[in-house]
N, C-alpha and C positions, 0 to 999 in steps of 0.2 A: 627343544626346550621341554622341560618337564616340571610337574609340580608333584608334591607328595601328599598322599592320603594314607590313612592308617586302617588296616584290617588287623584287629587285635593289636599286638605290639610291633607289628612289622610295617616298615615304611614301604609303600608300594609306589613306584614311579609310574605315572600315567603319561605316556609320551603323546605329545600333540603334533600332528602332522597335517599339512594342507594337501588335499587330494583334489584333482580335477574331477568334475562330476562325471565326465565321460571316460575317464582314464581306466585302464585295466590294472588291477592290483596284482603285483607279482611278489610272491614270497621269496625272500632270499634264502640261500642255504644257511641254516643256523646249526652250530654244533654246541654240544654241552661241554664246557671246559671248566675245570675247577681252579685253574690258574695257580698262582703262588703268592706268597706274602708280599712280593715286590709290586704286584699288580693291585690296582685300586679295589679294595674290598673282595678281591678274588671272585668277582661276579662274572657269570657267563654272559655271552652275547645275547641280545634281545632280538625279537622279531624286527625286521627292517622292511619297509615298503618302499618301492622305487616308483618314480613318476617322471613324466617328461619334464625336462628343465625348460619350462616356458614361463612367461609372466603369468601371474595368477589372475584369471578373469573374474568378473563379478559373480559368475555362477559357481565358483570354487566352493567345495564343502570342507570345512575344518573338522577333523576327526580326532578321537582319542582311542587308544587301545584299552579294551576292557575284557574281563574274564566272564564269559557267559556260560550257563549250564544248559546243555542240550542232551538229547537222547540218542544212544547208539543202537546198533542192530540187536543187541542182547537186552534192550530195554533198561539200560543202566544210565544214570545221570552222569554226564562227563563234562568237565570244564574245557572250554575252548576259547582261546584269545582271539578277539575279532576287533576290527575298527568300527566304531559307531560314531554317529554325528555328535560333535561337541555342542552341547546345549546347556542352558541353565539347569535343566532337569535331566541329568545323565542317567539316573535310574529309570526314568520313563522311556528314554531312548533305548536303553538296554532291553527292557521288557518288550518294547515294540519289535525289536529284532528277534525275540523269542517266538514271535508269531509268524513273521514273514521273511526272516533272514535266510541267506544262502550259506550253508555250512559245508564242511568237508564231506566228501563222499562217505556214505554209511552213517550219517548223523541227520537228525531231523529236529525241527522246532518242537518244544514241549507244549506250547499253548495252542489251543484249537484255532484253526483258521476262522477268521471273522471276529475274534476277540478284539475288543477296543480297550486300550489303556487310556483312561480319561485323565489320570493324574497319579503321581507318587508324591505324597506330602510327607515331609520329615517333621515329626512332632517329638522333640526331645531326642531320645535314642531309638525311637520307633519310626519305621516307614509305613505309611498307610497307602496301600496299593488299591487304587479305585479302578475296577474293571466293569465292562459291560459288553454288549454285543453277544457273541457266541461263546463266551467263556465257559458256560455250563455244558457245552456240547462235547464232553469227553467220556471215555470209558471209565467205569469205576476202578479198574485195575491200574489206570494211569494216575490216579489221584495223588498218591504219595510222591510220585516223581514230579508232578506239576508243582506241588507245594514246596518240595525241596529245590527245584529249579528256580522258582521265584525267590525263595528265601536266600539261597546261596548267591544268586546273581545280585540281588539288591544289597545285601550286607557286604558284598565285596568292595563296594565303593567307600566304605568306612564311615559313612555319615550316620548309620543306624546299625544296631545289632539285633533288632527284633522287627518282625513284619506282621502287620494286620492286612486283611483283605476286605474290601467293601464292594458290594454289588447293589445296584439300585438304591444307593444312599444308605445301605444298612451294613453294619460291620458283621462279618460272619463269625459265628461261634463254632461252626463245623464246615468242612468243605461241602460244596453244594450237591455232589452226585453220590459219593459213597459214604458221606457222613463222618469222615475222619475228623476227630476233635481238633480244634485250634486252641492252644493254651490261652488263658485269659490275658496273660502278659504279652502274647504274640509269639509267632514262630521264630526260632533262632537256629543257628548252625548246629548247636549242640543237640538239637532234637534228632539229628542224624540224616544220613543220605545213603541210599543203596543198602538198607539194613539187611544183615544176614539173618535168615530164618532161624538158624541155630543159635542166635544170640538174642533171644527175645528178652523183653524187659521184665524179667521175673526177679522177685526179691528186691533187695536194696542195691541198685546198680547205678552206674553213670556211663555216659558214652565215651568212646575212644574211636577216632577216625584214623584209619591207616590207608595207605595207597598201594594198590596192586596194579599189575600190568595186563592190558588187553592188546589184541592184535587184529588188524584187518589188512586188506590188500595194500594199504598205503604205509603200513608199518606199525610199530608199537605205540601205545598211548597209555596214560595213567588214569586210574579210576579210584575215587575215594569211596571207602566202605566203612560204615559205622558199626562197631560192635559194642556190647555192654560188658563192663568189667565191674568188679566189686566196688561199691561206693567207698570202701575203706582204703582203696589203693591210693597211696601218696606218691609213689615213684612212677610217674606217667611215662618216663623214658623207657624204663625196663619193661613196663607193661606193653608199650608200643613195639619194642623189639620182639617180645614174646609172641604177639599177635602176627607180626610179619613172618616170623619163622613157622608159625602154624600153617600159614598159607590161606588162600581163599576157599570159600565154600565151593564144593563141586557143582558142576553144571552151569556155571555162569560165564565160562570162557575166560576166566582170569587166572593169572599165574603170579607166583611170588619169586623174586630173584634170590630170596634168602633160602639157604639150605636148611633143612630140618636139623634141629640141634644147635643152631646159631643162638648164642646168648651172651649176655654181659657177665664177666667174671668178677666184677666188683661194682659197687654202687657208683653211678655216674656222678661226677662233680659238675656243678653249674655255678658260673660267676658272670654277672652282667650279661645274661642271655646267651653265653657261650658254654657248651657242654663238652666234657671230655669223656669219651666212651671207650671202655676196655672190653674188647671182644675175645672170645675163644677162636680157635683156628677155623671153625666151621664157616666163618664169613669169607674165607679166602677162596680164590680160584685154584684149580688144578691140584686138588688134594693136599693142601698145605703149603704150596708155593707162596712166597710173599707177594702175591698179586691180589688186588681187589678191583672188581669191575665197577665202572660208573653206573651200570645198570642196577647195582645194589645200593650205591650211595644216593642216587637221585630220589627214588621213592622213600628212602629213609629220611632225606632232607625235607621232603614235602610232609611226611608224617610228623616229624618233630616240630616243624613250624606250625602245623594246624592244631595238633593235639597237646603239645607240651610248651608252646610259647617260646621255643628255642630259635634264636636268630642265626647261630652258627655252631658248628661242632667239630671236634677233632676225633680221629680214629686211632686207637692203639690196639695191637694184637699181642697176646701173651707169647713171649718167646720169639717174636719177629720184630726187631727194632727198625728195620727199613722196609716199609710197605710201599709198593708201587701200584700205579694204575695200569690198566692193560696197554696203555700207550708207552709205558716205560718211564713215565714221569713219576716223581715222588708224590705221594698223597699229600696235599697241602695241609698245613697245620690248622687252618680254619676253612670249613666247607659251608657254603651258603646256598640255600635253595634258589633256583631260578625264579625270576619274577612271576612268570605264568607257568601253570602246570603243563599244559599241552600247547606250547607256543609254536611248534613246528608244523601244525596241521595246515595244509593248504586248502583254499576254497575250491570246491569242485567246479569244473566247467560245465557240468551237466545241469 
């Protein structure tokens, strides 16, 4: 069973599962598949949790899947889908997990140990996060990451698009350790995440978040990075493709699957949330062969969903009428981003 919530214009399914309190969660093997038009919405498979098929005892815990933002070994904020307890205050349950949750190997909780989440109150379109305990016991260099992890986790539930923090009954105007300003209207996703040092907020600019690839011993995963572009930019799709082709800032352990020189050869057309993108041959694999990798399409899908409000898109390449995936299948006419960004991450046994 699922119900829908909205993050921006995208309908997110939050799957409800009943798990035994003592059961071990096992992540099934999930693959990313673009499907075809005959399949329902061409959606890829979701994370599936298995459990012993026994009658549900009184101690059973009902959970939902949620996207939580944690810290990787390069000190980057990374989305990770996790089961959390289904409660009336799901945002509070999610933040509690950011203190004491068990994450995939190589990732850690962003909030200081001993932090207490007293409440998350939804006031209009704003979530007021009330914290106490050891919340202020963090290093100044972690401050921006903590603010981003709270903001992106809480707004992912779709009930609020801005976040305020209160400690000791007082609303913060700055973060408590390094003094990072908190906007009067509250923190929002558009404030950025994993900001590139080379893309400082100089002049009249606006944010654009793109997705690059990182790698650890368990495999690749995707990392959102916010850059600043001219405030006059109206074509966010072309701007996103340009930033993806530029690649990530050096020294962060990130890569881009886009080859340098990849660009759109004509202005994208958008109708009812669906975009048609016309690329040059640089997007193809094997020096111009009519093959395109899902490793290219997946971060593109996340980027367009996050930054341009695109629900699905089609790919066309000049001079190449029949484009295939690396599997040999035709690229579908509508490509949709997976529900969760890093849904394949397994919980570490350590």
